[in-house]
N, C-alpha and C positions, 0 to 999 in steps of 0.2 A: 564356622564363620557365619553361617546362616542366621545365628541367633544374636549377632551384634545389632544393636538398635540405637536409636537416638538417646535413650536414657543412659545406656552404658557410655556412650561417647561424651555426653554432658558431664557425667560423673568423672570420667577420666580427665577431661580438660580442667575441671575445677580442682581436682587433686594435683594435677600437674602445675596449675597456677600457684597454689598455696604451698605445695609440698608438705601438707599437714592434713591428716585425716579428720581431726577434730574441727578445724576451721572450715574445711570443705564441707563437712556434714552440716555445720551451722548455715552456710550459704545455701546448701541444697535442701535445708529443712528436713534432714533425714537422720536416722541414728548412725553413729560412727560404725557400728558393726555392719549395718546395711551397706554403707559406702565401701567398707573393706571387702565385703562379699562380691559387690559389683566389680571392683577392680580385679579381684581374683578370677571372676568369671570371664572378664574381658581378656585377661592374660591367657586363660585356657583356650579361648577362642582363637587368638592370634598365635598361640603356641610359642610365645617368647615372653620373658619377664619385662614389664614396662617400668617397674619401680624396683629399687633395692631398699630393703628395710635394714636400718642400722639402729639397733635399740628401739627407741620410740620415734626415731626420725624416718622419713620416707623421701626418697630422692629418685628422680628420673634416671633410668639407664640410658645408654646410648640409643638403644632401640626405641625407648620411650620418647626421647627428644625428637627422633626422626618421625615418630608417629603423630606428634602434636599437630604440625601444619596440615597433615592429611586428614586428621580427625576434624579439624576446624573447617576444612574445605568440604568434607562430607556433610557436616551439619549445615553449612551455608547453602549447599546445593539442595538439601532437603527443604530448608526454609523457602528458598526461591521456588522450588517445585510446588510447594503448598500455596505460596502466594499467587503463582501463576494459575493454579487450579481454581483458587478462590476468585481471581479476576475474571475467569472465563464465565462465571455465573453472576457477575456483578455488572450492572449497567454503568456504574460510576468508576470502576477501576479496570475494566477489561481492555483487550487489545482488538483493534479492528483492522482487517486486511482488505485493502481496496485496490482494484485494478481499474485503470482509466486510460482514456485517449489523451494524446499530447495536448490538444487544444483545451481540454477541460483542466489540465494541470497548470496552464499558464496563468490563469486568473480566477476562473469560476470556482474551482475546487478549493484553492487556498483561502479565498474569502470566506467560504462556508465552514471550512475547518477552523478558522480563527474564531468565528462566532460561536461554534459549538464548544470549542475548548475553553472559551470564557466562562461558560456555564458548567462544563464538566472537565476540569483541568487534569484529572487523574487518568482519563482515558488515553490510551496510546494507539497511534496509527502506524501501520506499515503500508506504504504506498508504492505501487509499481505501474509504470507506464507500459503500454503495449498497443498493438493494432486491435481492431475490432475482434478479429478471430482469436488473437491471443488472450484478450480479456475474457471473452466468452468461454474459451476452453479452460481458463483458470477458474472461473466460477463453477463450471461443471465438475472440475477435478477436485474442488474443495480448497484450492490454493488461495482463492479470494472469497471473503465473506460477501462482498458487494462488488459489482462491476458497473462502471459508467461508460457507456458506449453508444454508438449510433452508426447506421439506423437500427431500429429495434430488430432483434432476431425474430424470424418468422418460422412458424411450424414447429415450435419447441414448447410444448405444454408444460415441460418440467421447469421452465424458467419463468419466474415472476417478473413482470415488466411494469415500470411506472414512468411515464413521460416526465421529463424535467424541463427542457427548453429546446428551442430550435436554433441551430447555428446557420446564419445566412451565409451563403457562398458568394464570393465576389471574384471578379477577374483581377489578376495581378500581373502588371506588365512592367518592363524595365523603364526607368526614367528616360524620357526622350522618345518613347514609342509613339507610333502614329495615332494611337487611341487616347493618349494622355490629353486631358482637357475636356473629354466628353463627360457629361453628367451621368450617363449610363450607357450600356451597350447590350447587344444581343449575341447569341451564339453564332449567328450568321456573320457578325463582325470578326469572328475568330477563324473563319474558313481559311484554310491554307496556312495558318499560324503554326509554327513549331510549338507543340504543347509539352509541358512537364506535368505529369499526372501521377497519382499514387499507383504503386505497383500492384497492390492487392486488387483482385477482381471483385471483391465484396466491399461492403461499407461504402465509403465516399466514392470510390472509383465506379461502382455500379450505378450510383445516382447520376454521376457526370456522364457516363456512357449512355445511359437511358435518355438523358436530356438531349444530348447531341442527336441520338437516333430519332427522337420524337420530332426534331426540327429538320430532319433530313440533311444534316450537316456532317460531312466526313471529317474524321480527326486525323491529324498528322502528329503522332506521338514521338517526340524527339528523345525524351528522357523519362525514366520512371524512378520513383523513390517514395518510400513510406514515411521518411522523416521530413516533416514539414519545414524544419529549419534548413535542411539541405535543399529542399525544393525552392525555398525562398532565395537561398544563396545562388542557385543556378539562374533564377530570374534576374537577380541583381547583377550577375555577370553577363547578362544580355543573351543567354543561351535559349530563351524561349519565354512563353507565357504560361500562366497556370490559373487554376481556379482553386481558391482556398477558403475554408471557413474563417470567419472573422472572430476575434481580432487576429492580426498577423502574429506569427511566433515571436517576432521582435520588431519594434518600430524601425523604419528605415526610410531614408531620403533617396535611396537608389531605386525604389520601385514606386509605382502609382497604383492605387486601388480604385477600381471602377465598378460601381454597383451593376449587377446583372439585371436587365429589365425583362428580357424575353428569352427563354422562360425563367422566372425566378426559381432559384434552386436553394433548398434548405435541407439541412440534415437534422432530424429529430433525435435528440440525445435522451437516453433513458437510463434509469437506475434499474439494475436487475440482480436477482440472486436465485439460487437453486431452491425451488420450493420443496424439494424432497428432504432438505435438511432444515433443522431448526436454527434460526439465526441466533448467535450469541447475543445476550442482552444489550451489550454496548453497541454492537453492529445494528441491532434492531432500533435502538434509540436514535442513532445517527441517521438511519434510513428514514425514520418517521419525520425527523427534522428536515431532511432534504425534500421529502414529498410535501410537507406542509408549506414549503417555500415556493411551490409551483404557482402560487397566486401572483408572484412577481411577473413582470413582462415576459411573455413567452419568446419573443424575438430579440436577439441581441443586435445592436446597431451595427451597420456596415461602416467600418472606419479602419484607418491604418493603425 
């Protein structure tokens, strides 16, 4: 069975289609004797007769008929495997695996994907959302070619890092809250407020905790959650106040966004990859397009 190859399968399928050695030989551009030998060799390999010879005629046996769809599937799988391997070394037909934070996926990343795919429509993307820690571990494990996260990982020389933009963080309060109507606020204005903050002690949560500590303001954390959509929902329900990168996960009339004046908080978002691995051509091309776009405004507007 180890000697069954694509050539034998193609020959078998053509003979099965025509049930005629001569016509199959013409299509395959081979001698009829060569086609006959290949069929005999395949039958020896599978140890069952695939055709029955009746005079000059040749007809599929029951075993042969059952073998046809499996042979077709084997050939198709082989073609797909070859195409996938070719795509891995082609900047125009490859697949790019990207891990990213939720806020990046709501607007920023889709807009850039659309522009890139306009120029390179055959490239395919696999996208996966996660926390900063999940995206970074995915990059290091080789699950993601590229990661988009923030803040930048520190003390990791194996990670190539390129700043992309900064997400401005604003205060988000329920509609009707005492702070609604202010043009801006400070962290001191949130003293004693029940806060809804990210659970993870890294990433955005560390930035927020460090900001409160620098102002000498104690925090009262009522709820924790890493899904910003759920955090926004808790604020809409009047269960507390939060600080979120802008824009909001979803526009809402049930919350108010108040720019943070003192201290201003921003999260630097970066593109990263494992420098110990060679980026596939398509991933490298997409990365260079993202890096080239950093000349655009570095701060996103604070708005609902």
